[in-house]
CHARMM internal coordinates of N, CA and C (Angstrom, degrees):
IC EDIT
DIST 1 N 1 CA 1.4498
DIST 1 CA 1 C 1.5274
ANGL 1 N 1 CA 1 C 111.32
DIST 1 C 2 N 1.3178
ANGL 1 CA 1 C 2 N 116.67
DIHE 1 N 1 CA 1 C 2 N -35.38
DIST 2 N 2 CA 1.4668
ANGL 1 C 2 N 2 CA 119.29
DIHE 1 CA 1 C 2 N 2 CA -180.00
DIST 2 CA 2 C 1.5299
ANGL 2 N 2 CA 2 C 110.98
DIHE 1 C 2 N 2 CA 2 C -66.11
DIST 2 C 3 N 1.3180
ANGL 2 CA 2 C 3 N 117.24
DIHE 2 N 2 CA 2 C 3 N -36.39
DIST 3 N 3 CA 1.4586
ANGL 2 C 3 N 3 CA 119.76
DIHE 2 CA 2 C 3 N 3 CA 178.49
DIST 3 CA 3 C 1.5278
ANGL 3 N 3 CA 3 C 110.57
DIHE 2 C 3 N 3 CA 3 C -63.80
DIST 3 C 4 N 1.3105
ANGL 3 CA 3 C 4 N 116.49
DIHE 3 N 3 CA 3 C 4 N -40.11
DIST 4 N 4 CA 1.4624
ANGL 3 C 4 N 4 CA 120.33
DIHE 3 CA 3 C 4 N 4 CA -179.84
DIST 4 CA 4 C 1.5241
ANGL 4 N 4 CA 4 C 110.80
DIHE 3 C 4 N 4 CA 4 C -64.88
DIST 4 C 5 N 1.3314
ANGL 4 CA 4 C 5 N 118.07
DIHE 4 N 4 CA 4 C 5 N -44.43
DIST 5 N 5 CA 1.4646
ANGL 4 C 5 N 5 CA 120.18
DIHE 4 CA 4 C 5 N 5 CA 179.66
DIST 5 CA 5 C 1.5313
ANGL 5 N 5 CA 5 C 110.83
DIHE 4 C 5 N 5 CA 5 C -68.13
DIST 5 C 6 N 1.3087
ANGL 5 CA 5 C 6 N 118.33
DIHE 5 N 5 CA 5 C 6 N -34.65
DIST 6 N 6 CA 1.4723
ANGL 5 C 6 N 6 CA 121.22
DIHE 5 CA 5 C 6 N 6 CA 177.56
DIST 6 CA 6 C 1.5208
ANGL 6 N 6 CA 6 C 110.17
DIHE 5 C 6 N 6 CA 6 C -66.37
DIST 6 C 7 N 1.3140
ANGL 6 CA 6 C 7 N 117.01
DIHE 6 N 6 CA 6 C 7 N -41.65
DIST 7 N 7 CA 1.4703
ANGL 6 C 7 N 7 CA 120.39
DIHE 6 CA 6 C 7 N 7 CA 177.83
DIST 7 CA 7 C 1.5200
ANGL 7 N 7 CA 7 C 110.94
DIHE 6 C 7 N 7 CA 7 C -64.31
DIST 7 C 8 N 1.3359
ANGL 7 CA 7 C 8 N 116.48
DIHE 7 N 7 CA 7 C 8 N -40.42
DIST 8 N 8 CA 1.4621
ANGL 7 C 8 N 8 CA 120.74
DIHE 7 CA 7 C 8 N 8 CA 179.72
DIST 8 CA 8 C 1.5305
ANGL 8 N 8 CA 8 C 110.66
DIHE 7 C 8 N 8 CA 8 C -64.07
DIST 8 C 9 N 1.3370
ANGL 8 CA 8 C 9 N 117.59
DIHE 8 N 8 CA 8 C 9 N -43.74
DIST 9 N 9 CA 1.4640
ANGL 8 C 9 N 9 CA 120.86
DIHE 8 CA 8 C 9 N 9 CA 177.25
DIST 9 CA 9 C 1.5248
ANGL 9 N 9 CA 9 C 111.58
DIHE 8 C 9 N 9 CA 9 C -62.77
DIST 9 C 10 N 1.3199
ANGL 9 CA 9 C 10 N 116.67
DIHE 9 N 9 CA 9 C 10 N -40.55
DIST 10 N 10 CA 1.4680
ANGL 9 C 10 N 10 CA 120.44
DIHE 9 CA 9 C 10 N 10 CA 178.54
DIST 10 CA 10 C 1.5166
ANGL 10 N 10 CA 10 C 110.38
DIHE 9 C 10 N 10 CA 10 C -64.45
DIST 10 C 11 N 1.3275
ANGL 10 CA 10 C 11 N 117.77
DIHE 10 N 10 CA 10 C 11 N -38.35
DIST 11 N 11 CA 1.4579
ANGL 10 C 11 N 11 CA 121.43
DIHE 10 CA 10 C 11 N 11 CA 179.35
DIST 11 CA 11 C 1.5308
ANGL 11 N 11 CA 11 C 110.29
DIHE 10 C 11 N 11 CA 11 C -65.79
DIST 11 C 12 N 1.3321
ANGL 11 CA 11 C 12 N 117.32
DIHE 11 N 11 CA 11 C 12 N -41.94
DIST 12 N 12 CA 1.4588
ANGL 11 C 12 N 12 CA 120.09
DIHE 11 CA 11 C 12 N 12 CA 178.35
DIST 12 CA 12 C 1.5250
ANGL 12 N 12 CA 12 C 111.70
DIHE 11 C 12 N 12 CA 12 C -65.09
DIST 12 C 13 N 1.3192
ANGL 12 CA 12 C 13 N 117.47
DIHE 12 N 12 CA 12 C 13 N -38.95
DIST 13 N 13 CA 1.4629
ANGL 12 C 13 N 13 CA 121.01
DIHE 12 CA 12 C 13 N 13 CA 179.17
DIST 13 CA 13 C 1.5288
ANGL 13 N 13 CA 13 C 110.31
DIHE 12 C 13 N 13 CA 13 C -64.41
DIST 13 C 14 N 1.3202
ANGL 13 CA 13 C 14 N 117.80
DIHE 13 N 13 CA 13 C 14 N -37.48
DIST 14 N 14 CA 1.4623
ANGL 13 C 14 N 14 CA 121.48
DIHE 13 CA 13 C 14 N 14 CA 178.86
DIST 14 CA 14 C 1.5205
ANGL 14 N 14 CA 14 C 110.88
DIHE 13 C 14 N 14 CA 14 C -65.26
DIST 14 C 15 N 1.3173
ANGL 14 CA 14 C 15 N 116.83
DIHE 14 N 14 CA 14 C 15 N -40.20
DIST 15 N 15 CA 1.4643
ANGL 14 C 15 N 15 CA 120.24
DIHE 14 CA 14 C 15 N 15 CA 178.89
DIST 15 CA 15 C 1.5252
ANGL 15 N 15 CA 15 C 110.60
DIHE 14 C 15 N 15 CA 15 C -64.58
DIST 15 C 16 N 1.3142
ANGL 15 CA 15 C 16 N 118.10
DIHE 15 N 15 CA 15 C 16 N -38.57
DIST 16 N 16 CA 1.4572
ANGL 15 C 16 N 16 CA 120.64
DIHE 15 CA 15 C 16 N 16 CA 178.53
DIST 16 CA 16 C 1.5222
ANGL 16 N 16 CA 16 C 111.03
DIHE 15 C 16 N 16 CA 16 C -63.96
DIST 16 C 17 N 1.3141
ANGL 16 CA 16 C 17 N 116.39
DIHE 16 N 16 CA 16 C 17 N -42.38
DIST 17 N 17 CA 1.4683
ANGL 16 C 17 N 17 CA 119.32
DIHE 16 CA 16 C 17 N 17 CA 179.53
DIST 17 CA 17 C 1.5106
ANGL 17 N 17 CA 17 C 110.92
DIHE 16 C 17 N 17 CA 17 C -63.65
DIST 17 C 18 N 1.3264
ANGL 17 CA 17 C 18 N 117.45
DIHE 17 N 17 CA 17 C 18 N -38.82
DIST 18 N 18 CA 1.4687
ANGL 17 C 18 N 18 CA 120.61
DIHE 17 CA 17 C 18 N 18 CA 178.76
DIST 18 CA 18 C 1.5085
ANGL 18 N 18 CA 18 C 111.64
DIHE 17 C 18 N 18 CA 18 C -65.35
DIST 18 C 19 N 1.3264
ANGL 18 CA 18 C 19 N 116.84
DIHE 18 N 18 CA 18 C 19 N -41.28
DIST 19 N 19 CA 1.4610
ANGL 18 C 19 N 19 CA 120.77
DIHE 18 CA 18 C 19 N 19 CA 178.59
DIST 19 CA 19 C 1.5222
ANGL 19 N 19 CA 19 C 110.61
DIHE 18 C 19 N 19 CA 19 C -65.33
DIST 19 C 20 N 1.3219
ANGL 19 CA 19 C 20 N 117.18
DIHE 19 N 19 CA 19 C 20 N -39.32
DIST 20 N 20 CA 1.4551
ANGL 19 C 20 N 20 CA 120.75
DIHE 19 CA 19 C 20 N 20 CA 179.01
DIST 20 CA 20 C 1.5227
ANGL 20 N 20 CA 20 C 110.80
DIHE 19 C 20 N 20 CA 20 C -64.57
DIST 20 C 21 N 1.3142
ANGL 20 CA 20 C 21 N 116.94
DIHE 20 N 20 CA 20 C 21 N -40.27
DIST 21 N 21 CA 1.4652
ANGL 20 C 21 N 21 CA 120.20
DIHE 20 CA 20 C 21 N 21 CA 178.98
DIST 21 CA 21 C 1.5256
ANGL 21 N 21 CA 21 C 110.58
DIHE 20 C 21 N 21 CA 21 C -63.85
DIST 21 C 22 N 1.3122
ANGL 21 CA 21 C 22 N 117.39
DIHE 21 N 21 CA 21 C 22 N -39.69
DIST 22 N 22 CA 1.4655
ANGL 21 C 22 N 22 CA 120.69
DIHE 21 CA 21 C 22 N 22 CA 178.37
DIST 22 CA 22 C 1.5245
ANGL 22 N 22 CA 22 C 110.14
DIHE 21 C 22 N 22 CA 22 C -65.55
DIST 22 C 23 N 1.3249
ANGL 22 CA 22 C 23 N 117.23
DIHE 22 N 22 CA 22 C 23 N -42.00
DIST 23 N 23 CA 1.4615
ANGL 22 C 23 N 23 CA 120.35
DIHE 22 CA 22 C 23 N 23 CA 178.81
DIST 23 CA 23 C 1.5256
ANGL 23 N 23 CA 23 C 111.33
DIHE 22 C 23 N 23 CA 23 C -62.56
DIST 23 C 24 N 1.3279
ANGL 23 CA 23 C 24 N 116.61
DIHE 23 N 23 CA 23 C 24 N -43.84
DIST 24 N 24 CA 1.4682
ANGL 23 C 24 N 24 CA 119.08
DIHE 23 CA 23 C 24 N 24 CA 177.68
DIST 24 CA 24 C 1.5279
ANGL 24 N 24 CA 24 C 110.86
DIHE 23 C 24 N 24 CA 24 C -63.81
DIST 24 C 25 N 1.3112
ANGL 24 CA 24 C 25 N 117.18
DIHE 24 N 24 CA 24 C 25 N -38.00
DIST 25 N 25 CA 1.4579
ANGL 24 C 25 N 25 CA 120.22
DIHE 24 CA 24 C 25 N 25 CA 177.52
DIST 25 CA 25 C 1.5207
ANGL 25 N 25 CA 25 C 111.95
DIHE 24 C 25 N 25 CA 25 C -62.47
DIST 25 C 26 N 1.3198
ANGL 25 CA 25 C 26 N 116.95
DIHE 25 N 25 CA 25 C 26 N -41.80
DIST 26 N 26 CA 1.4716
ANGL 25 C 26 N 26 CA 120.67
DIHE 25 CA 25 C 26 N 26 CA 177.80
DIST 26 CA 26 C 1.5292
ANGL 26 N 26 CA 26 C 110.98
DIHE 25 C 26 N 26 CA 26 C -65.27
DIST 26 C 27 N 1.3329
ANGL 26 CA 26 C 27 N 117.02
DIHE 26 N 26 CA 26 C 27 N -40.64
DIST 27 N 27 CA 1.4656
ANGL 26 C 27 N 27 CA 119.32
DIHE 26 CA 26 C 27 N 27 CA 178.87
DIST 27 CA 27 C 1.5291
ANGL 27 N 27 CA 27 C 110.87
DIHE 26 C 27 N 27 CA 27 C -63.99
DIST 27 C 28 N 1.3217
ANGL 27 CA 27 C 28 N 117.18
DIHE 27 N 27 CA 27 C 28 N -42.10
DIST 28 N 28 CA 1.4684
ANGL 27 C 28 N 28 CA 120.48
DIHE 27 CA 27 C 28 N 28 CA 179.09
DIST 28 CA 28 C 1.5196
ANGL 28 N 28 CA 28 C 110.39
DIHE 27 C 28 N 28 CA 28 C -63.58
DIST 28 C 29 N 1.3329
ANGL 28 CA 28 C 29 N 117.31
DIHE 28 N 28 CA 28 C 29 N -40.34
DIST 29 N 29 CA 1.4618
ANGL 28 C 29 N 29 CA 120.59
DIHE 28 CA 28 C 29 N 29 CA 179.31
DIST 29 CA 29 C 1.5280
ANGL 29 N 29 CA 29 C 110.94
DIHE 28 C 29 N 29 CA 29 C -64.28
DIST 29 C 30 N 1.3267
ANGL 29 CA 29 C 30 N 117.98
DIHE 29 N 29 CA 29 C 30 N -42.97
DIST 30 N 30 CA 1.4598
ANGL 29 C 30 N 30 CA 120.75
DIHE 29 CA 29 C 30 N 30 CA 179.27
DIST 30 CA 30 C 1.5271
ANGL 30 N 30 CA 30 C 111.73
DIHE 29 C 30 N 30 CA 30 C -66.24
DIST 30 C 31 N 1.3210
ANGL 30 CA 30 C 31 N 116.87
DIHE 30 N 30 CA 30 C 31 N -39.02
DIST 31 N 31 CA 1.4651
ANGL 30 C 31 N 31 CA 119.98
DIHE 30 CA 30 C 31 N 31 CA 177.40
DIST 31 CA 31 C 1.5264
ANGL 31 N 31 CA 31 C 110.31
DIHE 30 C 31 N 31 CA 31 C -64.68
DIST 31 C 32 N 1.3296
ANGL 31 CA 31 C 32 N 116.65
DIHE 31 N 31 CA 31 C 32 N -40.71
DIST 32 N 32 CA 1.4651
ANGL 31 C 32 N 32 CA 119.99
DIHE 31 CA 31 C 32 N 32 CA 178.90
DIST 32 CA 32 C 1.5215
ANGL 32 N 32 CA 32 C 111.04
DIHE 31 C 32 N 32 CA 32 C -63.60
DIST 32 C 33 N 1.3269
ANGL 32 CA 32 C 33 N 117.34
DIHE 32 N 32 CA 32 C 33 N -40.55
DIST 33 N 33 CA 1.4657
ANGL 32 C 33 N 33 CA 120.78
DIHE 32 CA 32 C 33 N 33 CA 178.00
DIST 33 CA 33 C 1.5269
ANGL 33 N 33 CA 33 C 110.49
DIHE 32 C 33 N 33 CA 33 C -63.77
DIST 33 C 34 N 1.3364
ANGL 33 CA 33 C 34 N 116.76
DIHE 33 N 33 CA 33 C 34 N -41.46
DIST 34 N 34 CA 1.4612
ANGL 33 C 34 N 34 CA 119.99
DIHE 33 CA 33 C 34 N 34 CA 178.72
DIST 34 CA 34 C 1.5257
ANGL 34 N 34 CA 34 C 111.39
DIHE 33 C 34 N 34 CA 34 C -64.15
DIST 34 C 35 N 1.3226
ANGL 34 CA 34 C 35 N 117.44
DIHE 34 N 34 CA 34 C 35 N -39.67
DIST 35 N 35 CA 1.4670
ANGL 34 C 35 N 35 CA 120.64
DIHE 34 CA 34 C 35 N 35 CA 179.20
DIST 35 CA 35 C 1.5223
ANGL 35 N 35 CA 35 C 110.60
DIHE 34 C 35 N 35 CA 35 C -65.64
DIST 35 C 36 N 1.3215
ANGL 35 CA 35 C 36 N 117.15
DIHE 35 N 35 CA 35 C 36 N -44.01
DIST 36 N 36 CA 1.4695
ANGL 35 C 36 N 36 CA 120.40
DIHE 35 CA 35 C 36 N 36 CA 179.42
DIST 36 CA 36 C 1.5201
ANGL 36 N 36 CA 36 C 110.39
DIHE 35 C 36 N 36 CA 36 C -62.07
DIST 36 C 37 N 1.3388
ANGL 36 CA 36 C 37 N 117.37
DIHE 36 N 36 CA 36 C 37 N -42.93
DIST 37 N 37 CA 1.4649
ANGL 36 C 37 N 37 CA 120.58
DIHE 36 CA 36 C 37 N 37 CA 179.33
DIST 37 CA 37 C 1.5254
ANGL 37 N 37 CA 37 C 111.02
DIHE 36 C 37 N 37 CA 37 C -63.69
DIST 37 C 38 N 1.3211
ANGL 37 CA 37 C 38 N 117.77
DIHE 37 N 37 CA 37 C 38 N -43.26
DIST 38 N 38 CA 1.4646
ANGL 37 C 38 N 38 CA 121.30
DIHE 37 CA 37 C 38 N 38 CA -179.76
DIST 38 CA 38 C 1.5189
ANGL 38 N 38 CA 38 C 111.28
DIHE 37 C 38 N 38 CA 38 C -64.46
DIST 38 C 39 N 1.3127
ANGL 38 CA 38 C 39 N 117.09
DIHE 38 N 38 CA 38 C 39 N -43.71
DIST 39 N 39 CA 1.4681
ANGL 38 C 39 N 39 CA 120.33
DIHE 38 CA 38 C 39 N 39 CA -179.99
DIST 39 CA 39 C 1.5256
ANGL 39 N 39 CA 39 C 110.52
DIHE 38 C 39 N 39 CA 39 C -65.70
DIST 39 C 40 N 1.3052
ANGL 39 CA 39 C 40 N 117.29
DIHE 39 N 39 CA 39 C 40 N -38.54
DIST 40 N 40 CA 1.4634
ANGL 39 C 40 N 40 CA 120.66
DIHE 39 CA 39 C 40 N 40 CA 178.72
DIST 40 CA 40 C 1.5222
ANGL 40 N 40 CA 40 C 110.93
DIHE 39 C 40 N 40 CA 40 C -63.85
DIST 40 C 41 N 1.3355
ANGL 40 CA 40 C 41 N 116.79
DIHE 40 N 40 CA 40 C 41 N -47.16
DIST 41 N 41 CA 1.4613
ANGL 40 C 41 N 41 CA 120.29
DIHE 40 CA 40 C 41 N 41 CA -179.51
DIST 41 CA 41 C 1.5168
ANGL 41 N 41 CA 41 C 111.85
DIHE 40 C 41 N 41 CA 41 C -66.82
DIST 41 C 42 N 1.3219
ANGL 41 CA 41 C 42 N 117.12
DIHE 41 N 41 CA 41 C 42 N -45.68
DIST 42 N 42 CA 1.4613
ANGL 41 C 42 N 42 CA 119.96
DIHE 41 CA 41 C 42 N 42 CA -179.29
DIST 42 CA 42 C 1.5199
ANGL 42 N 42 CA 42 C 111.60
DIHE 41 C 42 N 42 CA 42 C -69.96
DIST 42 C 43 N 1.3098
ANGL 42 CA 42 C 43 N 116.60
DIHE 42 N 42 CA 42 C 43 N -33.04
DIST 43 N 43 CA 1.4616
ANGL 42 C 43 N 43 CA 119.78
DIHE 42 CA 42 C 43 N 43 CA -179.82
DIST 43 CA 43 C 1.5116
ANGL 43 N 43 CA 43 C 112.38
DIHE 42 C 43 N 43 CA 43 C -61.36
DIST 43 C 44 N 1.3262
ANGL 43 CA 43 C 44 N 117.31
DIHE 43 N 43 CA 43 C 44 N -45.36
DIST 44 N 44 CA 1.4642
ANGL 43 C 44 N 44 CA 119.81
DIHE 43 CA 43 C 44 N 44 CA -179.86
DIST 44 CA 44 C 1.5272
ANGL 44 N 44 CA 44 C 110.73
DIHE 43 C 44 N 44 CA 44 C -69.81
DIST 44 C 45 N 1.3302
ANGL 44 CA 44 C 45 N 117.98
DIHE 44 N 44 CA 44 C 45 N -37.53
DIST 45 N 45 CA 1.4626
ANGL 44 C 45 N 45 CA 120.45
DIHE 44 CA 44 C 45 N 45 CA 177.60
DIST 45 CA 45 C 1.5263
ANGL 45 N 45 CA 45 C 111.18
DIHE 44 C 45 N 45 CA 45 C -65.79
DIST 45 C 46 N 1.3217
ANGL 45 CA 45 C 46 N 117.23
DIHE 45 N 45 CA 45 C 46 N -41.09
DIST 46 N 46 CA 1.4671
ANGL 45 C 46 N 46 CA 119.98
DIHE 45 CA 45 C 46 N 46 CA 179.24
DIST 46 CA 46 C 1.5193
ANGL 46 N 46 CA 46 C 111.42
DIHE 45 C 46 N 46 CA 46 C -67.39
DIST 46 C 47 N 1.3226
ANGL 46 CA 46 C 47 N 117.14
DIHE 46 N 46 CA 46 C 47 N -36.87
DIST 47 N 47 CA 1.4580
ANGL 46 C 47 N 47 CA 120.26
DIHE 46 CA 46 C 47 N 47 CA 177.48
DIST 47 CA 47 C 1.5161
ANGL 47 N 47 CA 47 C 110.40
DIHE 46 C 47 N 47 CA 47 C -61.66
DIST 47 C 48 N 1.3321
ANGL 47 CA 47 C 48 N 116.83
DIHE 47 N 47 CA 47 C 48 N -44.78
DIST 48 N 48 CA 1.4699
ANGL 47 C 48 N 48 CA 120.52
DIHE 47 CA 47 C 48 N 48 CA 178.04
DIST 48 CA 48 C 1.5212
ANGL 48 N 48 CA 48 C 111.36
DIHE 47 C 48 N 48 CA 48 C -62.97
DIST 48 C 49 N 1.3289
ANGL 48 CA 48 C 49 N 116.72
DIHE 48 N 48 CA 48 C 49 N -42.16
DIST 49 N 49 CA 1.4605
ANGL 48 C 49 N 49 CA 120.76
DIHE 48 CA 48 C 49 N 49 CA -179.64
DIST 49 CA 49 C 1.5297
ANGL 49 N 49 CA 49 C 111.20
DIHE 48 C 49 N 49 CA 49 C -62.42
DIST 49 C 50 N 1.3262
ANGL 49 CA 49 C 50 N 117.42
DIHE 49 N 49 CA 49 C 50 N -46.66
DIST 50 N 50 CA 1.4655
ANGL 49 C 50 N 50 CA 120.41
DIHE 49 CA 49 C 50 N 50 CA -179.97
DIST 50 CA 50 C 1.5235
ANGL 50 N 50 CA 50 C 111.81
DIHE 49 C 50 N 50 CA 50 C -67.07
DIST 50 C 51 N 1.3142
ANGL 50 CA 50 C 51 N 117.50
DIHE 50 N 50 CA 50 C 51 N -34.75
DIST 51 N 51 CA 1.4637
ANGL 50 C 51 N 51 CA 119.57
DIHE 50 CA 50 C 51 N 51 CA 176.83
DIST 51 CA 51 C 1.5253
ANGL 51 N 51 CA 51 C 110.90
DIHE 50 C 51 N 51 CA 51 C -66.41
DIST 51 C 52 N 1.3334
ANGL 51 CA 51 C 52 N 117.64
DIHE 51 N 51 CA 51 C 52 N -39.19
DIST 52 N 52 CA 1.4655
ANGL 51 C 52 N 52 CA 120.73
DIHE 51 CA 51 C 52 N 52 CA 176.02
DIST 52 CA 52 C 1.5258
ANGL 52 N 52 CA 52 C 111.13
DIHE 51 C 52 N 52 CA 52 C -63.35
DIST 52 C 53 N 1.3179
ANGL 52 CA 52 C 53 N 116.64
DIHE 52 N 52 CA 52 C 53 N -44.06
DIST 53 N 53 CA 1.4659
ANGL 52 C 53 N 53 CA 120.73
DIHE 52 CA 52 C 53 N 53 CA 179.10
DIST 53 CA 53 C 1.5186
ANGL 53 N 53 CA 53 C 110.49
DIHE 52 C 53 N 53 CA 53 C -63.20
DIST 53 C 54 N 1.3442
ANGL 53 CA 53 C 54 N 116.22
DIHE 53 N 53 CA 53 C 54 N -43.88
DIST 54 N 54 CA 1.4566
ANGL 53 C 54 N 54 CA 119.67
DIHE 53 CA 53 C 54 N 54 CA 179.94
DIST 54 CA 54 C 1.5288
ANGL 54 N 54 CA 54 C 110.69
DIHE 53 C 54 N 54 CA 54 C -63.68
DIST 54 C 55 N 1.3160
ANGL 54 CA 54 C 55 N 117.06
DIHE 54 N 54 CA 54 C 55 N -37.95
DIST 55 N 55 CA 1.4681
ANGL 54 C 55 N 55 CA 120.04
DIHE 54 CA 54 C 55 N 55 CA 177.50
DIST 55 CA 55 C 1.5162
ANGL 55 N 55 CA 55 C 112.04
DIHE 54 C 55 N 55 CA 55 C -65.46
DIST 55 C 56 N 1.3391
ANGL 55 CA 55 C 56 N 116.46
DIHE 55 N 55 CA 55 C 56 N -40.02
DIST 56 N 56 CA 1.4674
ANGL 55 C 56 N 56 CA 119.78
DIHE 55 CA 55 C 56 N 56 CA 178.45
DIST 56 CA 56 C 1.5252
ANGL 56 N 56 CA 56 C 111.99
DIHE 55 C 56 N 56 CA 56 C -68.33
DIST 56 C 57 N 1.3004
ANGL 56 CA 56 C 57 N 117.15
DIHE 56 N 56 CA 56 C 57 N -37.62
DIST 57 N 57 CA 1.4665
ANGL 56 C 57 N 57 CA 120.56
DIHE 56 CA 56 C 57 N 57 CA 179.34
DIST 57 CA 57 C 1.5278
ANGL 57 N 57 CA 57 C 109.78
DIHE 56 C 57 N 57 CA 57 C -69.13
DIST 57 C 58 N 1.3123
ANGL 57 CA 57 C 58 N 117.09
DIHE 57 N 57 CA 57 C 58 N -40.84
DIST 58 N 58 CA 1.4682
ANGL 57 C 58 N 58 CA 120.17
DIHE 57 CA 57 C 58 N 58 CA -179.04
DIST 58 CA 58 C 1.5200
ANGL 58 N 58 CA 58 C 112.30
DIHE 57 C 58 N 58 CA 58 C -68.24
DIST 58 C 59 N 1.3266
ANGL 58 CA 58 C 59 N 117.29
DIHE 58 N 58 CA 58 C 59 N -30.90
DIST 59 N 59 CA 1.4735
ANGL 58 C 59 N 59 CA 119.39
DIHE 58 CA 58 C 59 N 59 CA -177.32
DIST 59 CA 59 C 1.5180
ANGL 59 N 59 CA 59 C 113.15
DIHE 58 C 59 N 59 CA 59 C -83.02
DIST 59 C 60 N 1.3383
ANGL 59 CA 59 C 60 N 118.32
DIHE 59 N 59 CA 59 C 60 N -11.62
DIST 60 N 60 CA 1.4610
ANGL 59 C 60 N 60 CA 119.25
DIHE 59 CA 59 C 60 N 60 CA -179.15
DIST 60 CA 60 C 1.4887
ANGL 60 N 60 CA 60 C 113.01
DIHE 59 C 60 N 60 CA 60 C -96.28
END
COOR INIT
IC SEED 1 N 1 CA 1 C
IC BUILD
């Protein structure tokens, strides 16, 4: 009986580790999406800003 309960506990522990790995994977994916979105938005704004500065420097 002890072997059966030990196997059952080991099986439950394995399921928890798998669920945790999936949760961490989802968090990493969401963070990556947020980083890509931020870089995309800031990239276009910075390009416009530098082009404005370059235009002002060239005209003076």
